[in-house]
Phi, psi and omega in degrees: 000134179287133178241049186271359175211168185295325179297314178293319179296317178299317178295316179299318180294320177296317179296321177300313180293319181296319181296338181254006183056043180261354179304326180299335180263342186269059172270161184305320180298309181296319180294321178296319179295319178295321179299317179296320177300317179292323177298322176297320178295324176296314181300323181302328180293337183255348181302132176077358176279150171285169176305314182299313179298319182293335180273349183226073181282149173294159178304322180293316179293320179297321177296315179298318177298319180298324179291323176294319177297321177296318178301317179298314179297319178303309181293323178298315180293325178294318178298314180301317180295316182293330180262003181056051178250128174279099187294330176292316177295317179300321179294316177298318178298317181293322176300316179298318177298314181295327177297325177285318182289328185233071180297131186305321182291343181261328190245001183306123179076009183242123185264010179291159177286163185304323183277005183254357180240000000 
């Protein structure tokens, strides 16, 4: 099955879970908890690295990081599918909100939160 877009990937992930009778476990709460676990595993790859080291991973480390990122995306897409959320539309909406909250002419080069400037 082609997984060249989010719709196809979401369908492939749902079919994978259905074939294993995992839908019963894939409720939004469980999926969100699994996503956080995977995010923690991603962070572990960078823990204790310097900025420079984190920007120049070995091929083996980069592969491991890519798999953790894939796990995070899998759980994110499963949550979106279970809640009937169009994650691409939500992302576009959030970008528009962020453009208003963080106008480039006001925050350029400034890492403070929106309520701090």
